[in-house]
N, C-alpha and C positions, 0 to 999 in steps of 0.2 A: 794432645790426644792420648788418652790412656785406655788400654784394653785389659779387661779382667777375664782371664781364661776360665774362671770358675763361675761366671755368671752367664745369663742367657744373652750373649753378645750377638748382635745382628748388624754388622758393619755394612754400610751402603756406600760410603764415600771412599772408593778404592784409590782414587787419585791422591787423596790426602794420606792414605796409608803408605803409598809409594813414596811420597815426598817426605813424610815425617819419620819413617822407619828405615829409610835407605834401601827399600825394596827395588829390585831391577824389573823393568817392564819386560814381559815376554815378547810382545809384538810379533816379529817374524821368526822367533826362536824355533817354532814348530818345524820350519824348513830345514833346520840343522839336526833334527832328531833322527836317530838311526831307524826308528819305526814310527809311522804316523800315529797320532793320538788325537782323538776327537776333542778331548778336553783342552788341549793346547790350541788346536786349530780353531775351535769355536770360541775361544776366549774365556772359558770357565776358569782356567788357570791364568790369572792376571799378572802374576809376578813371581820372582824367584830370587834366591841368593846363591851365587856361585854355581849355577847349574851347569855351566860350561865344563867344570871339573868332571862332572858325571858323564856328560856327553863324550868327553875325551877318553875317560876310562872305558866306557862301553865300546867306543870305536876302536880303541887299541887293545881291547880284550884284557884289560887290567882289572884286578879285584876292586870291587866297590860294594857298598852296603846300602840297602834301603831299610830305614827304620821307621816304624810307626807304633803308636800306642793306641790302645782302645780303652774307653771308659765303659765298663760293663754295667750300664745303668738302665737299659731298656731294650725294647725290641728293635731289630735291625730294619732300617728303612732306606729309601733312595738316597738320602743325604749321606748315610754311611757307605753306600755303594761306591761313591766317588773315590774315597780313599782305598777301598778294596780293589777297584779297577786299576788305580795307580800302583798299588803293590804288585799286582800281576804284571802290569806294563814294565815296571823296572826289573822285575824278575826275568821277564823275557829279554830285556836288554843285557842280562848277565849278572844282575845284582844278587848278592846273598841277602835274604830277607830276615830281619829281626822284628818280631812282633811282641811288644810288651803289653801284658795285661795290667792295667793300672789299678790293681785291687787294693794296694796300699792307699793310693790317692782317693779311690772311690770310698774307702772306709773313713779316711780322715776328713774329706770335704763333703761327702754325701751320706755318710753313716750307713753304707751298704755293707752288711756282714761279709767276711771273706769267702765263706762257703757259697753264699748266694752269688757273689761276684764271679766265682769260678764257674758255677752252673750257667750263668747268663753268657759268660765269655765263650764257653764251649758250644752251647746249644744255639745261641743266636749269632755270634760273630764268627767263630772258627768254622762252623758248618757252612755258613754263607761264603766265607773266604774260599773254602775248598771248591764249593759249587761254582764260584765265579772264576776259578782257574788257578788258584794258588797251588803250587806243587811242593811236596815234602822235601825234595832234594834242595839243599841250600836254604832251608827255612828253619829259624829258631823261634819257636813260640814259647814264651816263658811268662811266669807270673812274678810281679815285683816282690811278692812275699816269699818267693822260693828261688831267688837268684843265687848265683854262685857266691862263694865267700869273698872273692875279689870284687865282685859287683857290689855286694853289700858294704864292703869297706870303702869302695870308691865313692859311694853316695855320701859318705861322711867326709872324705878327703876333699871333695870339691868345695865344701863349706869354707875351707881355709882361703879360697881364692875369691871370696866375695865379702860384702859387709851388709849389715842390717840396713844401712841407709841406701845402698844400691838396690837391694831387694825392694825396699819401700818405694823407690823412684820408679822401678819397673812395674810393680804390681799394685801400688797404692796401699790401702789398708791391709794389714797382715795379721795372721794368727800363727801360733806355733805349727798348727797342722798344715797351713799353706806353705810355710817355709820349708818344712820337711818334704812336702809334695813337689815343690819347685826344684829342690836340690836332687830329689830322686829322678825327676824328669831329665835334669842335666846329666846325671849318671847314665840314664837310658840312652841318651843321644850320643854320649862320648865313649861309653865302654866298648862298643864294637872295635874301637881303635887301640885297645889295650893289647899288650904282647900275647896274652893268652888267647886272643881272637885273631892273631896274625896281623895286628895293626902295626903302624898306622895306615889308614886307607881312607879314600873319600867316602862320606856318608851323606845320603840325601834323605830328608824328612818331608814327606808330603803332608801339609796341614791346611786347615782352614785359617782364616785371618785371626780367629780368636786365640790361636795358639802361638801367635807371633812373639809374645813376651818370652816364652820358654826358649824359642829359637835364638832370640837376641842374647839372652843370658848365657845359653850354652856356647854360643860363638865367642862371647867375651871371656868366659872362663877357659875355653879351649886355647884362646890366644895367650892367656896368662900362664897356662901349663905347658906351653910349647917346649920350653927348655928341659922339662922333666920327662915329657911323654912324646914330644915331636908330633903333636896333634895337627891334623889338617882341619881347618875351620869347617864345620858341618855345613852342607848345602841344604836348601829347602825350596819347595814349591808352595805357592799360596793360591788356594782356589776360593772362589766365591761360594757362599752357601747356597745349596739348592733350596729354593723357596718352598714353603709348605703349600698344600693344596689351596688354602684360603688366601695365600699371598704373603702371610707372615712367615715365621720360622717353622720349619718342620720339626716336630717334637714327638717322641714316643709317648709322652704324657697326655697328648691330645690326639687320639686315634683318627679323628676326622681331618687332621692337618697333614697326615703322613700316609704315604703308600708303603706298606710293609711288604717285604719279599715273601711273606707267607699269606698275603691277602688272596682271597678267592676272586674269580672273575666278577661275581656279583658285588663284592665289596669295592673293587676298583671302579666298576661302573657307577655305583651309587656315589662314591666320593667325588669322581670327576663331574658327573652330571649335576650333583646337588651343591657341591662346595667349591669347585674349581673357579678361582677368580678369573673373570673374563675381561678381555680387552674389546669386547663388542659393544655396540650401541644399545640404547635402552629399548628400541623397538626394531622390528624386522625392516620396516620401511626406512628408518633412519640408518640402519646398518648398511642396507643396499646402496643408499645415497652417499653416505660419508665413509663407509668402510670401517674396519676394526683396527685396533692397535696391537699387533702381534708381540711387540716388545714387552708389553706388560701382561700378556695373556699367559696364564699358567700352563695351559695345554700346549701352547706353542713352545714355551720355555722348556718343557719336558722333552718335546720332540727335538729341539735344537741341541740341548745338552746331552741327551742320552739315547733317544730312540729313533732318530732318522739320520743315519750316517751319510746318505746320498745328498750331496750339496744341491744338485739340480732339483730334486724332489722337494727339499726343504725350501728352496728359494721360490718354487711355484706355490707352495702352501702359503708362504709369507706374502707374496704379491697378491694372491687370490683373496686372502683374508683382508689385506689392507685395502683392496679395491671394493670389497663388499660382496664379491661373487661367491666367496666361501663363508658360510654362516657359522656362528659360534657353535651351534649344535653339531654341525658337520665336522668342525675342527675337533670338538670333544670326542666324537665317534672315532676319528682317525687315531687320536691319542689313546683312547681306551683299547682299541684293537692292538696297537703297538705294545702297550704295557702288558696286556694280558697274554699276548704271544710270547713276550720275553718271560713272564712269570711262569707260564705253563712249562716251558723248557727248563727254567731255573729250578722249579720245585721238583722236577724229576731228578735233576742233578743233586739236589739236596739229599734225597733219599740215598743216593750212592755215596755222597760225601760223609755221611754218618759212619760208614764202614771204615773210613780212612783216618779218623780223628787221632787214633793212637800213634800214627806215623809222625804227627806234628808236635806233640807235647813233650818238652824236654823233661827228663827225669833226672833231677840233680842228686 
């Protein structure tokens, strides 16, 4: 099984990922977490690597880092919100947050001009991060194109610890641009452990399954550099992708597939009512007789993963829909109300977040 982090990956066989890539199952891990988290509890995060190091550091109040990168390629939607929520979660556990804007990578692999990448990163991503709860204290928000001298040099030094054949086995078909992007990602993941950043220290990287190759390469290179830098192998969490409204992948390029955090109540209502993939039966009569399938119903999936934190309420919705006593139209109405309630509050916070942007951006 090969995963290309630069393509539209939509991995569905998570058991195979766990088996082939040495990913640890989360299972009852959520019970060990210092703070409860819905993504762990409900199984959206299906696997991890060395997360126990992070739990131990948080519990013992020792320094650790949460690092994430953002690809500034489009509007911010619910799929992006998962990583943002995890950033805030780990920050609340005591992490120092490093947020890398992959403007070099977006230019090399997607031909997005650097200035456009900067604009999208700030207006779409950083603004939403702040509104979702990210705090400026202990946050380093930086652009790959504007990193420190040591960071820039380090992205070149890591190339000495790998080979072309290894990169090809990890990524498949390669271009010079992809090689540079991959090595820059390794530098992003490892550089918080450099002496200039008071390292070494544990680092956790929350990612979707599509980014697994970068994590694997970074861990292998960290192992090879231990004698020089005393690196701790980076940890990671792996989450399932939030499905698009239509049931496929949620993508900024297809507005009807995504719920954007700037959507109006009318837009949300239209998208859910018109496009949301349903687990209901073909007719009202058949639905009442046979019941629906909440496990494949997009409205229920959104409630389960993001918008209904109460387990008892969620279970009642599940059972009612499965029995047929709750109709598809009624389930959609519940979901629309929940999403719009969240967005109303979030969009007010976005207005305040704009005023705080300068507190986050590192001036090198």
